[in-house]
C-alpha positions in Angstrom: 0.0 0.0 0.0 3.0 2.3 0.4 3.8 2.0 -3.3 2.4 4.9 -5.4 -0.4 4.3 -7.8 0.8 4.3 -11.4 -2.2 6.4 -12.5 -1.4 9.1 -9.9 2.2 9.1 -11.0 1.1 9.7 -14.5 -0.9 12.7 -13.4 2.0 14.1 -11.4 4.3 13.7 -14.5 1.7 15.5 -16.6 1.7 18.4 -14.1 5.5 18.4 -14.2 5.5 18.8 -18.0 2.8 21.5 -17.9 0.1 19.2 -19.4 -3.5 20.1 -18.6 -4.9 17.3 -16.4 -8.6 18.1 -17.2 -8.5 18.5 -21.0 -11.7 19.2 -22.9 -12.1 16.8 -25.8 -13.3 18.5 -29.0 -14.0 17.1 -32.5 -12.3 19.1 -35.3 -13.3 18.9 -38.9 -10.8 20.0 -41.5 -12.9 21.5 -44.3 -10.0 21.2 -46.7 -9.4 17.5 -46.2 -12.8 16.4 -44.8 -11.2 14.5 -42.0 -12.4 14.5 -38.4 -10.0 14.2 -35.4 -10.3 14.5 -31.6 -8.3 17.3 -30.1 -7.7 18.0 -26.4 -8.2 21.7 -25.5 -6.8 23.0 -22.2 -9.5 23.5 -19.5 -8.1 27.0 -18.8 -8.6 26.8 -15.0 -7.3 29.6 -13.0 -7.1 27.8 -9.6 -4.4 25.3 -8.7 -7.0 23.1 -6.9 -8.6 22.4 -10.3 -5.6 22.2 -12.7 -2.2 23.4 -11.6 -0.6 23.6 -15.1 -3.4 25.7 -16.5 -3.4 27.9 -13.4 0.4 28.4 -13.7 0.1 29.4 -17.4 -2.6 31.9 -16.6 -0.5 33.3 -13.8 2.5 33.7 -16.1 0.3 35.4 -18.7 -0.9 37.9 -16.0 2.7 38.6 -14.9 3.7 39.3 -18.5 0.7 41.6 -18.9 1.5 43.5 -15.7 5.2 43.8 -16.6 4.6 45.2 -20.2 2.1 47.9 -19.1 3.4 49.1 -15.8 6.2 51.3 -16.9 5.1 52.1 -20.4 6.8 55.1 -21.8 4.6 55.8 -24.9 0.9 56.3 -25.3 -1.0 53.1 -26.3 -2.4 53.4 -29.8 -5.9 52.0 -29.7 -7.5 52.8 -33.1 -10.6 50.8 -34.1 -10.4 49.2 -37.5 -12.5 50.6 -40.4 -15.7 48.7 -40.9 -15.7 46.3 -43.9 -18.4 45.8 -46.5 -20.0 42.9 -44.6 -20.2 44.9 -41.4 -21.8 47.9 -43.2 -24.3 45.6 -44.9 -25.3 44.1 -41.5 -26.0 47.6 -40.1 -28.0 48.6 -43.1 -30.0 45.4 -42.8 -30.5 46.2 -39.1 -31.8 49.6 -40.0 -34.4 48.1 -42.4 -35.6 45.7 -39.8 -35.9 48.5 -37.2 -38.0 50.6 -39.7 -40.2 47.6 -40.4 -40.7 46.9 -36.7 -41.6 50.6 -36.0 -44.0 50.6 -38.9 -45.8 47.5 -37.6 -46.0 49.0 -34.1 -47.5 52.2 -35.4 -50.3 50.2 -37.1 -51.0 48.1 -34.0 -49.7 44.9 -35.4 -47.9 42.2 -33.3 -44.1 42.9 -33.3 -43.0 39.7 -31.7 -41.7 38.3 -35.0 -39.8 41.5 -35.7 -38.3 41.5 -32.2 -37.0 37.9 -32.7 -35.5 38.9 -36.1 -33.8 41.9 -34.7 -32.4 39.9 -31.8 -30.9 37.5 -34.4 -29.4 40.3 -36.4 -27.8 41.8 -33.3 -26.2 38.4 -32.6 -24.8 38.4 -36.1 -23.4 41.9 -35.6 -21.5 40.8 -32.6 -20.2 37.7 -34.4 -19.0 39.9 -37.2 -16.3 41.4 -35.0 -18.2 44.5 -33.9 -18.4 45.4 -30.2 -21.3 46.5 -28.2 -24.9 47.0 -29.1 -26.3 49.2 -31.9 -28.8 50.9 -29.7 -26.4 51.3 -26.7 -28.2 51.9 -23.3 -31.9 51.7 -23.8 -33.1 51.5 -20.1 -33.5 54.7 -18.3 -30.8 55.4 -15.8 -31.7 56.4 -12.3 -30.1 59.7 -11.3 -29.2 60.5 -7.7 -27.6 63.5 -6.2 -23.8 63.6 -6.7 -23.4 65.8 -3.6 -20.6 64.3 -1.4 -21.5 63.1 2.0 -20.8 65.4 4.9 -18.7 62.8 6.7 -16.3 62.4 3.7 -13.5 64.9 3.1 -13.3 66.9 -0.1 -10.7 66.1 -2.7 -8.6 68.4 -5.0 -9.5 68.2 -8.7 -7.1 68.9 -11.5 -7.8 69.6 -15.2 -7.8 66.4 -17.2 -5.2 65.8 -19.9 -5.5 63.2 -22.6 -2.6 61.1 -21.4 -2.1 57.7 -19.7 1.5 58.4 -18.7 2.7 59.8 -15.4 5.3 62.5 -14.8 9.0 62.1 -15.5 11.9 63.3 -13.3 15.4 64.3 -14.5 18.4 63.9 -12.2 21.4 66.1 -12.0 23.3 63.8 -14.4 20.6 64.1 -17.0 19.1 60.7 -16.5 15.3 60.5 -16.8 13.2 58.5 -14.4 9.5 57.5 -14.8 8.4 56.2 -11.4 5.2 54.3 -10.8 3.2 53.2 -7.7 2.3 50.0 -5.9 -0.7 50.6 -3.6 -2.3 48.2 -1.1 -5.9 49.0 0.1 -7.7 47.2 2.9 -11.2 47.3 4.4 -11.8 48.7 7.9 -11.7 46.7 11.1 -14.7 44.8 12.3 -13.2 43.7 15.6 -10.0 42.7 17.2 -8.2 40.0 15.2 -5.5 37.6 16.4 -3.9 35.0 14.0 -6.6 35.7 11.4 -9.6 35.0 13.7 -11.7 37.3 15.9 -10.7 37.5 19.5 -14.4 37.9 20.5 -16.6 36.4 17.7 -19.8 37.7 19.4 -18.7 41.3 19.1 -17.2 40.9 15.6 -19.3 42.8 13.0 -19.9 40.0 10.6 -22.9 41.8 9.0 -20.8 44.8 8.0 -17.9 42.5 6.9 -20.3 40.6 4.6 -21.7 43.8 3.0 -18.3 45.3 2.5 -17.2 42.1 0.7 -20.3 42.1 -1.5 -19.7 45.7 -2.7 -15.9 45.7 -2.7 -15.7 45.8 -6.5 -17.9 49.0 -6.6 -15.7 50.6 -3.9 -12.6 49.9 -6.1 -14.3 51.6 -9.0 -15.0 54.7 -7.0 -11.3 54.8 -5.9 -10.2 54.7 -9.5 -12.6 57.5 -10.4 -11.3 59.7 -7.6 -7.7 58.8 -8.4 -8.1 60.0 -12.0 -9.8 63.2 -11.0 -7.1 64.1 -8.6 -4.2 63.0 -10.8 -5.5 64.9 -13.8 -4.7 62.2 -16.4 -6.2 58.8 -17.4 -4.5 56.7 -14.8 -4.0 53.1 -15.9 -3.8 50.2 -13.4 -3.3 46.5 -12.9 -4.9 45.2 -9.7 -5.4 41.9 -8.0 -8.0 41.2 -5.3 -6.8 38.8 -2.6 -8.2 37.5 0.7 -6.6 38.4 4.0 -6.3 35.9 6.8 -9.4 37.4 8.4 -11.2 36.5 5.1 -11.8 40.1 4.1 -10.8 41.1 0.5 -8.0 43.6 0.0 -6.5 45.1 -3.1 -2.9 45.3 -4.6 -2.7 47.8 -7.4 0.1 48.6 -9.8 -0.4 52.2 -11.0 1.3 53.8 -14.0 2.7 57.1 -13.0 3.1 58.6 -9.5 1.3 60.8 -7.0 2.4 62.0 -3.6 1.8 59.4 -0.9 -0.2 61.8 1.1 -2.6 62.4 -1.8 -3.1 58.7 -2.4 -4.0 58.2 1.3 -6.3 61.2 1.1 -8.1 59.7 -1.9 -8.5 56.4 -0.1 -9.9 58.1 3.0 -12.4 60.1 0.9 -13.6 57.2 -1.2 -16.9 55.6 -0.4 -19.7 53.7 -2.2 -23.4 54.1 -1.3 -25.7 51.1 -1.9 -29.1 52.5 -2.8 -31.2 49.4 -2.4 -34.5 48.7 -0.5 -34.0 48.4 3.3 -33.4 44.9 4.8 -33.8 45.8 8.4 -37.2 44.1 8.7 -37.7 40.4 7.9 -41.2 40.0 6.3 -41.1 36.3 5.3 -39.2 33.6 7.1 -39.3 29.8 7.8 -42.3 28.1 6.1 -44.1 31.3 5.5 -42.7 32.3 2.1 -44.1 34.2 -0.9 -45.9 32.0 -3.5 -45.5 32.3 -7.3 -48.4 32.9 -9.6 -47.9 32.9 -13.4 -48.2 36.3 -15.2 -48.5 38.0 -11.8 -45.4 37.3 -9.8 -44.8 36.6 -6.1 -47.8 37.0 -3.7 -48.1 37.2 0.1 -49.4 33.8 1.1 -51.7 35.2 3.8 -53.3 38.1 2.0 -52.7 37.3 -1.7 -51.2 40.8 -2.2 -48.7 41.1 -5.0 -45.2 42.0 -3.6 -43.7 45.2 -5.0 -41.4 44.6 -8.0 -37.8 45.7 -7.9 -38.5 48.8 -9.9 -41.4 49.8 -7.7 -39.3 49.3 -4.6 -36.6 51.6 -6.1 -39.3 54.2 -7.1 -40.5 54.2 -3.5 -36.9 54.8 -2.4 -36.5 57.7 -4.8 -39.6 59.4 -3.5 -38.6 59.1 0.1 -36.6 62.3 0.8 -35.5 61.0 4.2 -34.2 57.7 2.8 -30.7 56.5 3.7 -28.5 54.1 1.7 -28.7 50.5 2.7 -24.9 50.4 3.2 -21.9 52.7 2.8 -18.6 51.0 2.0 -15.2 52.6 2.8 -11.6 51.6 2.9 -9.7 51.1 6.2 -7.0 53.3 7.5 -4.2 50.9 6.5 -3.0 52.2 3.1 0.4 51.3 1.8 2.0 53.3 -1.0 5.4 52.4 -2.5 7.3 54.1 -5.4 8.7 51.6 -8.0 11.2 52.1 -10.8 11.2 50.1 -14.0 13.8 47.3 -14.2 14.6 47.2 -10.5 14.4 44.2 -8.2 11.5 45.9 -6.4 9.5 46.0 -9.6 9.9 42.3 -10.2 9.1 41.5 -6.6 5.9 43.6 -6.7 4.8 41.7 -9.9 5.3 38.4 -8.2 3.5 39.6 -5.2 0.5 40.8 -7.3 0.1 37.4 -8.9 0.9 35.4 -5.8 -2.6 34.4 -4.8 -4.3 34.5 -8.3 -4.3 30.7 -8.5 -5.8 30.2 -5.0 -9.4 30.6 -3.8 -10.4 32.1 -0.5 -10.7 28.7 1.2 -7.0 28.1 0.3 -6.1 30.8 2.8 -7.6 28.7 5.7 -5.1 26.8 7.7 -5.7 23.0 7.4 -6.9 21.5 10.6 -7.4 24.9 12.2 -10.9 24.7 13.7 -10.9 28.4 14.7 -10.4 29.5 11.1 -13.1 27.1 9.9 -15.5 28.4 12.5 -14.7 32.0 11.4 -15.5 31.1 7.8 -18.7 29.4 8.8 -19.9 32.5 10.7 -19.0 34.6 7.7 -21.0 32.3 5.4 -23.9 32.5 7.8 -23.9 36.3 7.7 -23.9 36.1 3.9 -26.7 33.6 3.6 -29.6 36.0 3.7 -27.7 39.1 2.5 -28.9 40.2 -1.0 -25.9 40.0 -3.3 -27.5 41.7 -6.4 -30.9 43.0 -7.6 -31.7 39.5 -8.9 -30.9 37.7 -5.6 -33.8 35.5 -4.3 -33.0 36.9 -0.8 -35.1 39.9 -1.6 -38.2 37.8 -1.1 -37.3 37.6 2.6 -37.7 41.4 2.9 -41.0 41.6 0.9 -39.6 42.7 -2.5 -39.6 40.7 -5.7 -36.1 40.3 -7.2 -35.4 41.9 -10.6 -36.4 39.5 -13.3 -38.3 37.3 -10.8 -39.1 33.7 -11.8 -40.6 30.7 -10.1 -38.6 28.6 -7.8 -36.8 31.4 -6.0 -36.2 30.7 -2.3 -34.5 33.0 0.3 -31.2 31.6 1.5 -30.6 29.5 -1.6 -29.1 32.0 -4.0 -26.8 30.4 -6.6 -24.7 33.5 -7.0 -20.9 33.3 -6.6 -20.9 35.6 -3.6 -22.7 33.1 -1.5 -20.4 30.2 -2.3 -17.7 29.2 0.3 -14.9 29.7 -2.3 -15.8 33.4 -2.6 -17.3 34.5 0.8 -19.0 37.6 -0.5 -16.6 38.8 -3.2 -18.1 37.8 -6.6 -16.1 40.1 -8.8 -13.0 39.5 -10.9 -9.8 38.6 -9.2 -7.7 40.6 -11.8 -8.7 44.2 -12.7 -6.9 45.7 -15.7 -7.6 49.1 -17.3 -8.3 49.2 -21.0 -5.1 51.1 -21.9 -2.7 49.2 -19.8 -0.4 47.2 -22.1 -2.2 47.9 -25.5 -2.7 44.1 -25.7 -5.5 41.7 -24.8 -4.8 38.6 -22.9 -5.2 36.6 -26.1 -2.4 38.7 -27.7 -0.1 38.1 -24.8 -0.8 34.4 -25.2 0.0 34.7 -28.9 3.3 36.3 -28.1 4.3 33.2 -26.0 3.1 30.9 -28.8 5.2 32.9 -31.4 8.3 32.6 -29.3 7.9 28.8 -28.9 7.2 28.2 -32.6 10.2 30.4 -33.6 12.4 28.4 -31.2 11.2 25.2 -32.8 11.8 26.5 -36.3 8.2 26.5 -37.3 6.2 29.2 -39.0 3.7 31.2 -37.1 1.2 31.8 -39.9 -2.2 32.7 -38.6 -4.6 29.8 -39.3 -7.7 30.3 -41.5 -10.5 30.9 -39.0 -13.0 29.2 -41.4 -10.9 26.1 -42.1 -12.0 24.1 -39.0 -15.4 23.3 -37.6 -15.4 22.4 -33.9 -17.9 20.3 -32.0 -18.0 18.9 -28.5 -17.4 15.2 -28.1 -20.5 13.5 -26.7 -20.2 11.3 -23.6 -19.4 7.7 -24.3 -17.9 8.4 -27.8 -16.1 5.3 -28.9 -13.4 7.3 -30.7 -12.4 9.1 -27.5 -9.4 7.5 -25.8 -9.3 7.2 -22.0 -8.0 10.2 -20.1 -4.8 8.4 -19.0 -3.9 7.6 -22.6 -4.5 11.2 -23.7 -2.3 12.5 -20.8 0.5 10.1 -21.8 0.3 11.3 -25.5 0.5 14.9 -24.3 3.5 14.1 -22.1 5.3 12.4 -25.0 4.7 15.4 -27.1 6.1 17.8 -24.5 9.2 15.5 -24.2 9.8 16.0 -27.9 9.4 19.7 -27.6 11.8 20.0 -24.7 14.4 17.8 -26.5 14.2 20.0 -29.6 14.5 23.2 -27.6 17.5 21.7 -25.7 19.3 20.9 -29.0 18.6 24.4 -30.3 20.0 25.9 -27.1 23.1 23.7 -27.3 23.7 24.9 -30.9 23.3 28.5 -29.8 25.8 27.9 -27.0 28.3 26.2 -29.3 27.9 22.8 -27.7 27.7 19.4 -29.4 23.9 18.8 -30.0 24.5 15.1 -29.7 25.4 15.6 -26.0 21.8 16.8 -25.2 19.0 14.6 -24.2 17.9 12.1 -26.9 14.6 12.3 -28.8 11.7 11.5 -26.4 13.6 12.3 -23.2 13.2 15.5 -21.1 15.9 18.0 -21.5 
């Protein structure tokens, strides 16, 4: 029993060679030859717990993306391509359909067929390499007063310049420096903490901690807005959201350009996010007494049969109440760390590694194995989140007498399927990596292509872009007789990686002036 299982050793070897251990089988038809073949596509997992090789590749891509954009010394050129004839024709076709739909509506005819046709045309427009929607925002936006809260300090505001680059400084010897910033932001204290767990769980404010985690992404957006207003230029950033030991999210942000440390701390202290949602201080339905669904009506009070107010009606009531207060106000804590970083220094590389340190781990990975105190702390946090509404569509709104947005049958308070309520997220459902649009002037797919180009050039192969219409892809159905067992597919991939490494080793030996025959033979790892 002490001997390792051969299957587990095969999986470990696959990890060692960077082979995806959860490949997705796809059937590929070559339209030129008419031949079908089964191809394994990487699962693309970002967490080590699911697939360590894929998580490692994604982490390396993010590190390359951060490195290329942090100390950029020229403006990124983002110029949209000119529309081609096919794209113009689709827009003209969309205009004709819109005119026909409006003509039918003016005469009182049923427009359902036209709506379906327009929806299909909009899908074709997006498939034709056009971004966004033709109509843009169609729903009315609720406007609230932008007057700052009296308990938040005012911020200076500079005139905006059309630039994404920070200031440069010239030393006495004529050398020019372009420093950047590495900023760490945390949430406020909810109670005394020791070794990552509350000293007194009964007095620890789990309710506030849960709401701060739910709305942390919006708070970060407000910080970026205030940062750009104070800086006076289009600040670009690369940020990573990570869990602290106390299970509260905090932010590490690489900022292109520099500001005085005092100003950054002032911006963090003055940043807040108000959540204008219906109140949740009174529980209306609980236990077995829950709202019931009626088709074409919505959710009703089981005792009176009264229809519960819809999400829009609840917001209208909130707008008309002059004395209404926001459901929650999120703020950052007093701990704000600001460091100046220069390009090409060890500090820069260290910050990049630190930014990507926890991208492959979930919040549960920060819990200490076997530590019951941390498990109890996570359980209490999950309990506080269970009935907390995470979004306008959350079923928990029924508990407080409001129909969720886009309500549908089967909704039950306390059983929301949103990411925020899952143990792997503990309130934070946003993206773990936040990158501004003008950061590196490349998409993540383009960074991946750069790595692919380097490997193909090293192997002496051409990197001609494939014809996007040559192959037709289909999923492999379960139980397909042509699909080899997973272990066989992993061994094939390992053998292929061995050939690649041996080839690269020979090329490296030739470049170093060594005898290529002294390198590892074909089929063996270099």
